[in-house]
N, C-alpha and C positions, 0 to 999 in steps of 0.2 A: 504494500500500500504506500502510495506516495505521501510525502510530508504534508502536502496540501489536503489530501483526503483524510489523513489522520487528524488534522486540526479541525476540519469540518465535522468529522464524526464526533470529536470531543465537544464541539459547540452544540451539536444536535443533542448529544447525551445530557449535557449540562442544562439545556433548555427543557428537555423532557423531565429531568429530575426536579428542577425548580417548579415546573408546572404541577408535578405530583405533590410537592409539599403544600402548594396552594390548594389543591383539591382536598388534601387531608384536613387542612384548617377549615375549609368550607363544609366539611362533613362532620364537624364536631357534633357529638351526641349530647343534646341537652338533657335527655333522660338520665344518662350516666352522670352528667354534671349535677343534676338534681339530687341524686342519691349521694354523691360525694359531698355536696354542699350541706345537705340535711344531716347526714350521718357523721361527717367529720367537722366541718366548719361550725354548724349550729350546735352540735354537742359540746364543742370546746367553748364557744361563746356563752352557752348556758351555764357551764360549770365555772368558767373564770370571770365572766362579767355579769352573769345572772339574767341576761337577756339575749334573745335571738335578733338577728338583723336580716329580715326577709328581703328578697330581691325587690319587693314592691316599696321598700323604704326610699329608694333612689330612682332617678330617671336613667334611661339608657345612656345618655351622655355622661352622667355622673359615675355610673358603673365603669364605663369605658375609661374615663379619666383616672379613676381609682386603680383599676387593674394596670393601666399603662404606666402610672407613676410608681407602682410596685412598692408602696409604702403602707404597711399594715399597722404598725404600732409606733406612735410618736412618743410614747411615755418611756420607752426603754425597758418596760417590764417583760417584754417578750421579743421574739425575733422581729426586726423592723420590716421585713420584706414579705409581701403577699406570696411571692413565688416560693418562698420556703414552705409555706403551708400547703402548697400544691405539689410538693416534691416527694420523691421516693425517700429522701433522707428523713423528712418529717414523718411520713407514714411508717417508716422503720421504727421510729421512737415510740409510736403509740400502737403498734400492731398487736401487742399482747392484751390491750384493754379495749381496742376498737376493731370490731369485726370488719367494718367497711375498709379501714386502713389495711387490714390484712388481705382483704379481697382485691384491693386496688394496688397492692404493693408493687407489682411488676409493671404497672402502667407508666409509660414514659411521662416525664414532667410536662412536656409540651402538650401531650394529649390530655392530661388532667386539666391543665390551664385552659385549653380550648373548650373542653366540655363544661367546666364551671363557668367560663365566660358566656357560653351559649345559654346556659340556664339563667344566670343572673341578669344578663342584658335582655334576654327574651322574656324574663319575668319582672322587669322593671315597671314602676308605677305608670309610665307612659307607653308601655307596650300593649299589644292586643291581648296579652294574657298575663296580667300581673300575678305574681306568685307569692305565697306565704311560706312560712317554715313548718307548717303543720303537715 
């Protein structure tokens, strides 16, 4: 294969791979995100803060901004990043006491984040289907 054909094949392969990652993000599973959010996020919030934070608390834009900023706790009492609580590392720390964390332990971080994002943004107060934590 000529050098030019090799380069073209590499460009085509890279284009296909980037397209596949976009498809994966577009196919986030909001039902899986709902289970993760309710069984991991809400359980923790209820035990540590005494209150749940349902998706219908905020608008779609507010959820997007919150997730994009990746700032969970400004007080310093817990890990300051949202992404940490969507990670395998976090699920590993609670797997013995949280069956959902155990179930989702092998889920890649990006997949967990996309699924939870789909649920909270899709369940925001200005969405077509506002969601609670019940």
